[in-house]
RONUTI-397050 format. One record per residue: residue in one letter; x, y, z of N, C-alpha, C in turn. Coordinates in steps of 0.2 Angstrom, whole numbers, plus 2048, in hexadecimal, padded with zeros to 3 digits. Example, Ala and Ser with C-alpha at 12.3 -4.5 7.8 and 13.67 -1.06 7.14 Angstrom:
RONUTI-397050
a8427E482783E7EA8278427F0827
s8407F58238447FB824840800827
//
This chain:
RONUTI-397050
m85A84972085B84272385C84372A
g85F84872C86084973385984A737
e85484D73484E84E73784A848737
a84B84373284783D73384A839738
n85083973B852835740852839747
d84F83F74784E84274D84983E751
p84A83E75884583A75C83F83E75D
v83983A75D83283D75E831840765
v83084676582E84976C82784876E
p82584477381E84377581B849776
l81484977581084F77780E84E77E
r81085478280F85478980885778A
v80485378E7FD85578F7FB855796
a7F985A7997F685A7A07EF8597A0
m7ED8547A47E68527A57E38557AB
v7DE8597A97DA85D7AF7D385A7AF
g7D085A7B57C98587B67C78587BD
n7C08587BE7BD8587C47BF8517C8
p7BE8507CE7BF84A7D17B98457CF
n7BB83F7CE7B68397CC7B383A7C5
v7B783C7C07B583D7BA7B78387B5
g7BC8337B77BF82E7B37C58307B0
k7C88357B37CE8387B07D48337B1
t7D58307B77DA82B7B87D98257B4
s7D28237B37D181D7AF7D481E7A8
l7D38247A57D682579E7DD82579F
f7E08287A47E78287A47EA8217A5
n7E781C7A97E98157A97E88127A3
r7E381379F7E18107997E7811794
m7E98187947ED81A78F7F5818790
c7F68197977FD8187997FF81179B
g7FA80D79E7FB8077A18008077A6
v8058037A680B8027AB8108077AA
r81080B7A58158107A48138177A7
a8128167AD81081C7B181481C7B8
k8158227BB8188237C18168297C5
t8168297CB81482F7CF81A8347CF
a81883A7CE81D8407CE81C8457D3
n8218477D682184D7DB8258537D8
f8218577D682485D7D28278627D7
p82D8647D68308697DB82C86F7DC
g82B8717E28278777E481F8757E5
s81D86F7E381686D7E48158697EA
t80F8697EC80D8667F38098607F1
v80785E7EB8028597E98058557E4
e80484E7E480784A7DF8038497D9
a8068487D38038477CD8068407CA
r80383E7C58058387C28078397BA
v80D8377B880F8387B28108317AE
g80E8317A880F82B7A481082C79D
a81282779981482779280E82378F
a80C82578980782178580982277E
v80781D77A80781D77280181A770
v7FC81F76E7F681D76C7F581F764
g7F381B7607F281C7597F881F756
g7FE81D758804820755806826758
i80282975D80483076080782F766
e80D83176781183176E80E836772
l80C83477880A83977D80E838784
e80E83E78781183E78E80B841793
l80883D79680283F79A8038417A1
v8018467A48018497AB7FB8497AE
d7F98447B27F38437B57F38487BC
l7F084D7BB7EF8527C07EA8507C5
p7EA8527CC7E58517D07DE8547CE
g7D98507D07D28537CF7D185A7D2
v7CE85E7CF7CD8657D27C68677CF
y7C386C7D37BC86F7D07BE8757CC
a7C38787CE7C587E7CA7CD87F7CC
v7D08827C77D88837C87D988A7CC
d7D488E7CD7D58947D07D48947D8
l7D288E7DB7D188D7E27D788E7E6
d7D688F7EC7DC8907F17DD8897F4
l7DF8847F07E087D7F27E787B7EF
p7EA8767F27F18747F07F08717E9
e7EB86D7E87EA8697E17E886E7DC
s7E58747DD7E38797D97EA87D7D7
k7EE87E7DC7F48817DB7F987D7D6
l7F98767D77FD8727D37FA8737CB
c7F48737CB7F18737C47F387A7C1
r7F287F7C57F48867C27FB8867C0
d7FF8847C48078847C38088807BC
c80587A7BC8068767B68048797AF
l7FE87C7B07FB87F7AA7FF8857A8
a8028897AD80688F7AB80D88D7AA
g80F8867AA8168847A881B8867AE
r8188877B481D8887BA8208827BD
l81E87C7BB8208767BE8268747BA
d82C8727BE8328707BA83186A7B6
g83286B7B08328657AB82B8637AA
c8268687AA81F8667A981B86C7A6
m81E86D7A081B87279B81686F797
p80F86F79880B86B79380B86E78C
d80A86978780986B78180286C77F
a7FE8697837F68697827F3867789
l7ED8697897E986778F7E386378D
l7E285E7927DC8597917D785A796
v7D285D7957CD85F79A7C885979A
v7C78557A07C384F7A07BC8527A3
i7B78517A07B08537A27AB84D7A3
d7A884D7A87A38487AA79C84A7A6
a79A8457A279484679E78E8477A2
t78E8447A87888447AD78884B7B1
n78D84F7B078D8557B479185A7AF
l78E85C7AA7918607A57938677A7
a78E86A7AB78F8707AD7958717B2
r79686C7B679C86D7BB7A286C7B7
g7A28687B17A88677AD7AA86D7A9
l7A48717A77A58777A37A887C7A8
r7A787C7AE7AA8817B37B18807B3
l7B387A7B37BA8797B37BE87B7AD
f7BA8797A77BD87B7A17BD8837A0
k7B98867A37B988D7A37BF8907A7
s7C188D7AC7C688F7B07CD88E7AD
v7CE8897A87D48877A57D488A79E
a7CF88D79C7CE88F7957D3894793
s7D58987987DA89E7967E189C797
a7E38967987EA8947997EE895793
a7EC89778D7F08987877F3891785
r7F088C7867F28857847ED88277F
p7EF87E77B7EA87A7777E687577B
v7E087477A7DB87177E7D786C77A
a7D686677D7D286177B7CD85F781
v7C785C77F7C385A7857C1852784
a7C184F7897BF84878A7B984878E
l7B484578A7AD84578D7AC83D790
t7AC83D7977AB83679A7A483579D
m7A382F79F79D82D7A379782E79E
t79882D79779382E79378E828794
d79082279678C81C79778781E79D
l78A8217A27858237A87808287A6
a78382D7A277E83279F77882F79B
q77A82A797775827793770823797
a77382079D76E81C7A17698217A5
r76B8277A676782C7A976282F7A4
g76382D79E75E830799761837796
l76883879776B83E79476E83D78E
s76E841789772841783776847782
i77D84678178284B780785849779
d78584E77578984D76E79085076F
p79584C76E79C84F76F79D854769
e79B85376379C85875E79985F760
r79385F76279086576479486876A
l79686476E79A8677747A186A771
a7A486776C7AA8697697A9870766
v7A38707627A187775F7A087C764
a79D87B76979C88076E7A2882772
l7A787E7737AD87F7777B2881772
g7B288076C7B78827677BD87E767
v7BD87876A7C387376B7C086C769
p7C58677687C38617667C085D76D
c7BB85976C7B88567717B684F76F
v7B884A7737B78437727B483F778
a7AF83B7767AC83777C7B183177D
s7B38307837B882B7847B682778B
n7B882178B7B781D7917BD819792
g7C181B7987C781879A7C681179C
r7C080F79E7BF8087A17BE80379B
a7BA8057967B98017907BF80278A
g7C280878B7C78097867C480C780
s7BE80F7807BB81277A7BD819779
g7BE81B7737C08227717C7824773
i7CB81F7747D28217767D6823770
e7D682076B7DA8227657D7829762
q7D182A7637CE8307617D0836765
l7D183476C7D38397717DA83B76F
a7DE83676E7E583876C7E683C766
a7E283B7617E183F75B7DF84675D
a7DA8477617D884D7637DD851767
l7E184E76B7E785176E7EC854769
r7ED8507647F285275F7EF85875C
d7E885875B7E585E7577E386375C
a7E48637627E28687677E386F765
r7DF8737677E087A7667DE87F76C
e7E188576B7DF8897717D888C770
v7D588D7767CE8907767CD896773
s7C989776E7C889D76A7C68A376E
p7C88A976C7C68AF7707BF8B0771
q7BB8AD76C7B48AE76C7B18AA772
v7B38A47737B189F7787B48A277F
l7BA8A577F7BC8A87857B88AE787
a7B68B27827B28B87847AB8B6786
a7A88B07837A28AE7857A28AB78C
s7A78A878E7A88A47947A88A979A
l7A98AF7997A98B479E7A28B67A1
s79D8B479D7968B579F7948B17A4
p7918B37AA78F8AF7B07898AA7AD
g7878AB7A87828A67A67848A17A1
w78B8A179F78E89D79A78D89579B
v78F8937A179088C7A37898897A2
d78488C7A577D8897A577A88979E
e77B88E79B77888F79477C88A78F
t78288979078688478B78487D78D
a78387B79378187579577A873793
a77687879476F87779276E87678A
s77287978677287977F77587277C
i77986F78177C86977F779863781
v77686378777385D78A76C85C788
g76A85678676385578476184E787
g75B84C78675884678975384878E
p74F84379174B84479674E84679D
n74A8497A174D84A7A874F8447AC
s7558437AF75783D7B275583C7B9
i7528427BC7508427C374A83D7C4
g74B8387C97468337CA74782D7C6
s74C82C7C274D8267BE74F8207C3
e74E81A7C074F8147C47568147C6
t75B8167C27628167C476381A7CB
d7608207CB7618257D075D8227D6
r75881F7D575481C7DB7598167DE
w75C8127DA76080D7DD7668107E0
t7698167DD76F8197E176D81C7E7
d76781F7E87648227EE76481C7F3
r7618167F17608117F676780E7F8
l76C80D7F477280B7F67768107FB
d7758167F977881C7FD77581C804
s76F81B80476B81B80B76E81580F
a77081080C77380A81077A80B812
f77E80D80C78580D80D787813812
t78381981278581E81678181F81C
h77D81A81E77A81A82477F81982A
p77E81D83078381D835784816838
l77F81183878080B83B781806836
l77C80583177D80082C783801827
g78580882678B809822791807825
a79180882C7978058307987FE82F
i7927FA8307927F38307947F1829
v7927F48247947F281D79B7F381C
f79E7F981E7A57FA81E7A97F5821
i7A77F38277AB7EE82B7AB7E8828
s7A57E68257A47DF8227A87DF81C
a7A87E48187AC7E48127B37E4813
m7B67E78187BD7E781A7BF7E081C
a7BA7DD8207BB7D68237BC7D181D
l7B77D18187B77CD8127BE7CE80E
v7C07D480E7C67D680A7CC7D280D
f7CD7D28147D27CF8177D27C8817
f7CC7C58187CB7BE8177CD7BB810
a7CB7BF80B7CD7BD8047D57BD804
i7D87C28077DF7C28067E27BC809
f7E07B980E7E37B38117E17AD80C
r7DB7AC80A7D97A78067DC7A77FF
l7DC7AC7FC7DE7AC7F57E57AD7F4
a7E97AF7F97F07B07F87F47A97FA
e7F17A47FC7F479E7FF7F879B7F9
l7F579A7F37F97977EE7FF79B7EB
p7FE7A17EA8047A57E780A7A57ED
m8087A57F380D7A57F881179F7F8
e80D7997F88107937F78157927F1
l8137957EC8177957E681E7997E7
i81D79E7EA8237A37EB82779F7F0
e82579C7F58297997FA82C7937F7
g82978F7F382C7897EF83178B7EB
a8307917E78367937E383C7967E6
a83B7997EC84079B7F08447967F3
s8407907F584378A7F88487877F3
m8457867ED8497837E784F7877E6
l84E78D7E58547927E48597917E9
g8577917EF85C7917F585F78A7F5
g85C7857F385F77E7F386477D7ED
w8627807E88667807E286D7847E3
v86C78A7E687278D7E887778A7ED
a8737877F28777837F787B77D7F4
a87777A7EF87A7747EC8807757E7
t87F77B7E488477D7DE88A7807E1
m8897847E688F7887E88937847EE
p8997857EF89D7827F489B7857FB
e89B78180089978380789E789809
g89B78E80C89F79480E89B79A80F
a89E79F81089A7A68128967A880D
v8997A88068957AA80188E7A6800
s88F7A080088979B7FF88479D805
d88679D80B88279F81187F7A5810
l8827AA80E87F7B180D87A7B1808
l87B7AD8028767AD7FD8707A97FF
v8717A480286B79F8048677A280A
n86B7A480F8677A68158667AE816
g86B7B181386A7B98138667BC80E
v8687BA8088647BD80285E7BA800
i85E7B37FE8587B07FC8537AF802
g8567AC8078517AB80D84E7B280F
g8527B781084F7BD81384B7C180E
v84D7C28088497C58038427C1801
a8437BB80083D7B77FF8387B7804
g83B7B780A8367B88108327BE810
t8347C380D82F7C980C82B7C9806
v82E7C780082B7C67FA8257C17FA
v8257BC7FE8207B87FF8197BB801
f81A7C18048137C48068117C9801
l8147C97FB8127CE7F680B7CC7F3
p8097C67F38027C47F17FD7C77F5
q7FE7C77FC7F97CA8017F97D27FF
i7FE7D57FE7FF7DC7FD7FB7DE7F7
c7FC7DA7F17F97DC7EB7F27DB7EB
l7F07D57EF7E87D47F07E57DA7F3
l7E87DC7F87E57E27FC7E47E87F8
f7EA7EA7F47E97EF7EF7E47EE7EA
f7E37E87E77DF7E67E27D77E77E4
l7D67E47EA7CF7E47ED7CD7EB7EF
l7D27EF7F27D07F67F47CF7FA7ED
a7D37F97E87D27FD7E27CB7FB7DF
l7C97F57DF7C27F37DD7BD7F77E1
l7BD7F77E77B87FA7EB7B88027EA
e7BE8057E97BE80C7E77BB80D7E1
d7BC8097DC7BA80A7D57B28097D5
t7AF8057D97A88057D97A480B7DC
g7A880F7DF7A58157E27A38147EA
y7A580E7EC7A380D7F37A78107F8
l7AE8117F77B28147FC7B181B7FE
a7AE81F7F97AC8257FA7A68257FF
r7A28207FF79C82080479F81E80B
a7A481A80B7A88188117AB81E814
a7AE8228107B08298127AB82D816
f7A582D8137A083181679E82E81C
v79E82781D79C8248237A2826829
m7A88258267AE82682B7AE82D82D
d7AC8328297AC83982B7A983B831
r7A383883279F8398387A383683E
l7A783183D7AA82E8437B1832844
m7B483483F7BB8388407BA83F843
c7B48428417B38498447B284884B
r7B084384E7AF8428557B6842859
f7BB83F8557C183F8587C6844856
g7C384A8537C78508527CB85084C
l7CA84B8477CD84B8417C884E83C
p7CB8518367C68548317C484E82D
g7BE8508297BC84B8247C184981F
q7C584E81D7CA84D8187CF84981A
a7D08478207D58428227D483B820
f7CE83A81E7CC83381C7D1830816
v7D28358117D683380C7DD83180E
p7E18368127E78348147E882E818
l7E382D81C7E38278217E282181D
l7DD8218187DC81B8137E281A80F
s7E681F80D7EC81E8097F181B80D
s7F181D8137F781A8187F6813818
h7F08108177F08088177F5805811
a7F680980C7FB80780780280880A
c80380F80B80981180E808818811
a80B81981780A81F81B80D825817
l81282481381682980F81182D80B
p80D82A80680882E802803831807
g80182D80C7FC82F8107FD835814
i80383681680583C81A806842815
m80884080F80984680A802848807
s7FD8448077F78468057F384A80A
a7F684A8107F384E8157F4856814
r7F885780F7F885E80D7F286180A
l7ED85D8087E78608067E286280B
i7E48618117E08638177E186A818
p7DC86E8187DE8768197E087881F
d7DD8768257DF87882B7E687582E
p7EB8798307F18778327F1871838
k7ED87383D7ED86E8427E9867840
d7E486883C7E18628397E685E835
r7EA8618317EF85E82D7F485B831
l7F785E8377FC85B83B7F985583F
a7F38568417F08508457F084A840
t7EE84B83A7ED8458357F4842834
i7F9847833800844832803840838
l80184283E80483F844801838845
v7FA8378437F78318447F782C83E
a7F982F8387F982A8327FD824833
p80382483680681E83680381883A
f7FE81A83E7FA8158427F781083D
m7F58138377F180F8337F5809830
s7F380382F7F77FE82D7F97FE826
c7FF7FF82580280081E8047F981B
s8057F98148077F281180D7EF814
a8127F38168187F08198177EC81F
r8117ED82380F7E982880C7E3827
v80A7E28208067DC81F8097D6820
g8107D681D8147D081E8157CD825
v8167D282A8167D18318107CE834
y80A7D28328037CF8348027C8832
v8037C782C8027C08298067BB82D
l80C7BC82E8117B883180E7B6838
l80D7BB83C80B7BA8438047B8844
v8007BA8407F97B78407F97B083E
s7FD7AE8397FE7A78378007A383C
i8057A58408077A28468027A184C
l7FE7A684D7F97A68527F37A1850
f7F17A18497EB79E8477ED799841
p7F17948427F379083C7EE78D838
n7E978B83C7E47868397DD78A838
s7DC7908397D67938397D679A834
p7D579982E7D579F82A7D07A582C
f7CA7A282F7C57A78317C87AC837
l7CB7A883C7CE7AC8427D47B083F
a7D87AD83B7DE7B18387DB7B7834
g7D67B78307D37BD82D7D17C2832
l7CD7BF8377CA7C483C7D07C7840
a7D57C48427DB7C78457DE7CC840
f7DF7CA83A7E27CF8357DE7D5835
a7D77D58347D37DB8347D47DE83B
g7D47DB8407D57DE8477DB7E2847
c7E17E08447E77E48437E57EB840
y7E27EB83B7E07F28387DB7F683C
a7D77F283F7D27F68447D67F984A
l7DB7F584D7DE7F88527E27FE850
g7E67FE84A7E98048487E580A847
a7DF8088447DA80E8437D881184A
i7D680C84F7D480F8557D9813859
a7E08108587E581485B7E681B858
a7E581B8527E682284E7E0826850
l7DA8248517D48288537D582B85A
l7D782685F7D88288667DE82D867
t7E382C8637E98318637E7837860
a7E383785B7E183E8587DD84285D
v7D883F8607D48428657D884586B
l7DD84186D7E28438727E6849870
f7E984986A7ED84E8687E8855867
r7E28548647DE85A8627DC85D868
r7DC85986E7D985D8747DF85F879
t7E585E8777EB86087B7F0864876
i7F48618737F986586F7F7868869
l7F18668667EF8688607E786A861
k7E686F8657DF8718677DC874861
g7D687385F7D287785A7CD872857
k7C88758537C28728517C3870849
s7C186A8487C28678417BD86A83D
r7BE86A8367BA86D8317B686782E
p7B086882C7AC8638297AF862822
m7AD85B8207B08598197AA85A814
v7AB85D80E7A785D8087A9857804
l7A58528037A684D7FF7A184B7F9
e7A484A7F379F8497ED79F8417EC
l79983E7EC7998377EB7998357E4
p79D8317E279E82F7DB79882A7D9
p79682A7D37918257D179381E7D2
y78F8197D37908127D479280F7CD
r79780B7CC7988087C679C8027C7
l79C7FE7C17A07F87C27A87F97C2
p7AB7F67C67B37F87C67B67F57C0
s7BC7F97BF7C07F77B97C57F37BB
l7C57ED7B87CA7E87BA7D17EA7B8
r7D17ED7B27D87F07AF7DB7F57B4
s7D77FA7B67D97FF7BB7DC7FC7C1
a7D87F77C47DA7F47CA7E07F07CA
l7E17ED7C47E87E97C37ED7EE7C2
l7EC7F37BF7F27F87BE7F47FB7C5
t7EE7FD7C97F08007CF7F47FB7D3
t7F27F47D37F57EF7D77FC7EF7D5
y7FD7EF7CE8047EE7CB8087F47CE
d8067FA7CD8098007CF80B8007D6
r8077FE7DB8087FE7E280C7F97E4
g80B7F37E18107ED7E38177EE7E1
l8187F17DB81E7F37D88227F87DD
v81E7FD7DF8218027E48237FF7EA
f81F7FA7ED8217F67F38277F37F2
l8287EF7EC82E7EB7EB8347F07EA
k8337F57E78397FA7E683B7FD7EC
n8367FF7F08388037F783A7FE7FC
a8387F87FC83A7F38018407EF7FF
g8407EE7F88467E97F684D7EB7F8
s84F7F17F78567F37F88577F3800
v8527F58038537F680B8537EF80E
i84F7EA80B84E7E480E8557E080C
l8577E080685D7DD8048637DF808
a8647E68098697E880D8697E6814
i8637E68178627E481E8637DD81F
c8617D981A8627D181A8697D081A
i86D7D38168747D28168777D481C
l8757D981F8787DC8258767D782B
m8707D582B86E7D08318727C9830
w8737C782A8767C182987D7C282C
w8817C782A8877C882D8887C9834
l8837CD8378837CD83E8817C7842
s87E7C283F87C7BC8428817B7840
a8857B883B88A7B38398917B483C
y8937BA83E8997BC8418987C0847
p89E7BF84C8A47BB84B8A27B384C
k8A67AF8498A47A88498A67A5850
a8A17A18538A279E8598A4797859
a8A879585E8AA78E85E8A478985F
t8A578385C89F77F85D89F77C864
p89A77C86789977A86E89B77286F
e89E7718758A076A87689A765875
e89576787888F76387788D761870
a88D76686C88C766865891761861
l89776286389C75D86089B756862
a89975586989874E86B89274B867
l88D74F86688774D86288974B85B
e88D74F85888F74E851893747851
a89774685689B74085689673A857
r89173B85B88D73585C889734856
a88773A85288373984C887735847
q88E73784689273384289372C843
t89372B84A89472484C88E72084A
v88872284C88271F84A88171E843
a88372383F88272383788771D835
a88C71C83889171783588E710837
q88A70F83B88770983D881707839
v87F70C83487970A83087A70482B
e8807048288816FF8238816F8826
s8846F882C8846F183087E6EF833
a8796F38338736F18368706EB833
p86C6E683886A6E08358646E0830
d8606E583185A6E582C8596ED82A
d8546ED8268526F482484F6F8829
a84B6F582E8486F983384D6FC838
a8526F88398586FA83D85C70083A
k85D6FF83386070483085C70B830
e85670B82F85271182F852714836
t85271083C852712842859716844
l85E71384286571684386671C83F
a86371C838864722834860728837
a85A72683A85672C83D85972E843
e85C72A84786072C84D86673184B
a86972F84686F73384486D73A842
d86773A83E86574083C863745842
t85F74284785D74584C863748850
l86874485186E74685587274C851
a87274C84A875751846871757847
a86A75784786675D84786776084E
e86775C85386875F85A86F76385A
a87476085787B76385787B76A853
e87776A84E87677084A87377584E
v86E77385186A77885586E77B85B
l87277785E87777A86387C77E860
a87F77C85B884780857881787855
a87B78785287878D850876792856
r87478F85B872793861878796864
a87E79286488479586788779B862
q88679A85B88879F8578847A5857
q87D7A48588797AA85987A7AE85F
q87C7AA86587D7AE86B8847B286B
f8897AF86788F7B28678907B7861
s88B7B785D88C7BC85788A7C3859
f88B7C885588A7CF8568827D0857
a87E7CC8538777CD8548757CB85B
g8787C585D8767C28648787C7869
r87E7CA8698807CF86E87C7D586E
l87A7D78688757DD86886F7DB86B
g86C7D68698667D486C8667D3874
n86C7D087686C7CF87D86D7D5881
a8707DB87E8707E188186A7E5882
v8657E487D85F7E787D8597E387F
e85A7DD8808557D88818517DA888
p8547DC88D8507DE89384B7E3892
v84C7E788D8467EC88B8407E9888
f8417E488483C7E188183A7DA884
a83D7D888983B7D288C8347D288F
p8327D789282B7D78948267D688F
l8287D78888237D58838247CE881
g8287CA8848297C388282E7C287D
l8337C787B8387C687683E7C4879
d8427BF8758487BD87784D7C2873
e8547C08738597C48708587C4868
r8567BF8658557BF85E84F7C385C
l8497C285F8447C685E8457CE85F
t8497CF86484B7D686684F7D9860
v8537D585D8577D88578537D9851
a84E7D48508497D584B8457DB84B
v8437DD85283F7E38538437E9852
l8497E985484D7EF85384F7F084C
t8507EB8488517EC84184B7EF83D
s8457ED84083F7EE83D83D7F683D
f8417F984284080184284280483C
l84780183884980383284380382C
a8407FD82C83A7FC8288377F682B
r8307F682C82C7F182F82D7EA82C
e82D7EA82582D7E48228337E0823
v8397E382683F7E082783E7DB82C
f8397DB8318397D78368387D0834
r8347CE82F8337C882C83A7C582A
s83E7C98268447C68238497C5829
t8497CA82E84E7C983384D7C3837
v8477C18398457BB83C8477B5838
t8467B58328487B082E84F7AE82E
v8537B482E85A7B382E85D7B1835
l85A7B483A85C7B384185A7AC844
v8547AA8428517A384485479E840
g85679F83A85879A835853796832
s84D79A83084879682D847798826
g84C79982284C79B81B84C796816
d84C78F81984D78A814846786814
s84178981483A78581483978280D
d83677C80D83577980782E77B805
d82B7787FF8257797FC81F778801
d82077380581A77180981A775810
t81F77881282077B819820783818
r81B78681C81B78D81C82078F821
v82379582082879882482479982B
a81E79B82B81B79B83281B795836
d81A78F83381B789836822788839
e82778A83582E78983882F78E83E
l82D79483D82D798843829796849
r82479384882079184D82378B851
g82878884E82C782851832785854
a83478B85383A78E85683A78E85D
t84078D86184078D86884579286B
r84479487184879887584E794878
a85379787B85879487E85678E883
d85078F88684E78A88B84A785888
g84978588284578087E83D78287D
s83B78888083478A88083378D879
p82D78D87682B79087082D79786F
l83179986A8327A086982C7A4867
f8287A28638227A586281C7A2865
d81C7A386C8167A086F8107A586E
a80A7A48708047A886F8057AF872
a8077AF8788087B687B80D7BA877
t8137B88758187BB8728167BD86B
s8127B98678107BA86180B7C0861
a8067BF8668017C58668047CB868
s8097CB86D80C7D186F8107D5869
l8137D18658177D385F8127D685A
l80C7D38598077D58548057DC856
v8037DD85D8017E385F8067E985E
f80C7E78608127EB8608137EE858
f8127E98548137EC84D80D7F084A
v8077EE84D8027F384B8037FA84D
l8067FB85380580285580C805855
a81280285481880585581A80984E
m81E80E84F82181284A82780F848
q82780B84282D80784082E809839
c82F80F837831811830834817830
l83B81782F83F81D82F83D822829
p83B81F82383982481E832828820
t82E82582482882882682A82E82B
l82E82D82F83183383383483882F
a83783682A83A83B826835840822
v83083C82082B84081C827844821
t82684282782284682C82784C82E
r82D84C82E83285182F831856829
r83185482383085881D82985C81D
e82485881F81D85B81E81C860824
t81F85F82A81E86382F823869830
g82986882D82E86D82D83286D833
s83286783783586783E836860840
w83C85F84483D85884683985784D
k83585C84F83185C85582C857855
w82885784F82285384E82484C84D
p82984A84882B84384882D84084E
a83184485383384285982C84085E
v82784585D82184386181E83D85E
q81E83C85881B83785481E830856
f82583085682882A85882882885F
a82882D86382882C86B82182986D
w81C82C86A81582B86C813824869
m81582286381381C860817816863
s81D81786582181286881F81186F
a81D81687381A81587A814811879
v80F81387580981087480A809873
a80E80786E80F80086B8127FC871
y8177FF87581A7FB87A8157F9880
i8117FE88280C7FD8878077F8885
a8047F987F7FF7F487C8027ED87C
a8087ED87980B7E687880C7E387F
f80E7E688480F7E488B8097E188E
a8047E588D7FD7E38907FA7DD88C
t7FB7DD8857F97D78827FD7D1884
h8037D18858077CB8878057C988E
l8047CD8938017CB8997FA7C8899
l7F67CB8947EF7C98947EF7C2891
v7F37C088B7F37BA8887F67B588D
q7FB7B78907FF7B28957FA7B089B
s7F57B589D7F17B38A27EC7AE8A0
f7EB7AD8997E67A88977EA7A2894
g7F07A28967F479C8947F779C88E
g7F87A288B7FB7A38848027A2883
a8067A188980D79F88880E79888A
a81479688681578F88781978E88E
//
């Protein structure tokens, strides 16, 4: 009876395959949202681990990085070797799943040959069979299973076909027989086995290949390819603005209703003020931009799934080599658009140390998802009634960061990191329809990571900023008391007014007087608070950029995490109580300085936008740079250089916009 109640131990399976063979699609199909990124101790490359229950079989899948062979002198190959040998802590596989592309059977067999001697049960997943059929190729999985001596299943992660059969094959997986191992030692084994399995007419010159060649000639053309890439990115950013409007409004409305309910339910005091203005107003001010972040991830995942982004990498390689960056830097820099942390860590794949260091130093210039909220806020203030100009400015932020990264790279490679870049060898995946399921899973995964990483930091800083702005309590100014008294006097006259028109006039006057009194009291509290004192002390440094003490405090806190700027401004300016019909950007656009001038005039908004594009405002990124370089010297160089570039560029932007009448 004890055995019947014992927990079922899932079958741990390591998934191995060449790049672009559909291995991750299988992983996503089987694991869904039950997956996470793993950093194994002693390894330099990330893998993904997920749980799956398929056909009643419990599996724990380890999605290893794509490799061409496990015996190569590359970090991803070393990770695969360590995993197959059981040298990774907590990752001793019970079975191996070798994923083979049916359109390139010989290459897959070479990988199978390199893992066959791992003394582990093996099963084979044959993918891309639909593409093989479109090219006139026929591959019988049963014949392949006989030739290899292990179970083989035709599977499609996109369509979900063959998944249950694949799980059964993993359950029945077995070690490669000594006969197959002995035969695989022959240098003619791969080609002979592939020739005996593959049938059908020759695919060379097929209509599919002709269309592929035509598309490649356009997408990889030096000029036309660059135009296509820029146009595609511009459309992506324009879609972010247009499609995210409704969910943003819903989030704002929900936050406003929640804040109003809390304010009406709880008695007035510090706790109510903390919850409404510190927690709800601050956190909701960042969560409201989650739709843009998810849309960005979703659209980029679709583009990657079509095979287009690999062509974009080919086009960008020509450009980056001229700036002293290696072709392999495209992937880390592209990853940095989501977050600089995985971008910097993925630079481990760059073989040359100086190439790798240059990529690490410039990766934070690429606009990450944490900056999206700030971009949207400031761009919305600058262009409230023009989605086209807003989208253009949004795309310009990404372009500015990329240009700064390239110029910094060429400067560093010619001074402190002299050396020649190595050319990139890139395999172009086939064109195919994107998988909506995979794109949604990717969006869910990255959006959840953003919320987890930002949520705790934002909540803590929002509470801190509320405390700094709420204490110590300042006495109400005499002018504010006088306005309050006048408001009460006028309000008392409403009931005795001769007609409804007079009542409305008196009520409106009372409301105006009360609002003016609140503004004066809030301004006095802000100046007397710890936040106001800190801002006043540092304001002279940022005054040339158009910042007052409140914006100075917001910028200083954003060095802990960029996305905190939005929440801090919400708390300090007091714009956290927006209703369903009023955007936070509209409220901030109406905020004023001590002299009554707009707080977010065009010059200040543009200056802040440029500053956030270029500044190093992420302490975790500096910590990862320290870990990857093994010294605090390079994070210090990174921080000092990016801060200097950001300040100078923001100062020049402020002067330029002011010269065109951009300040109120």
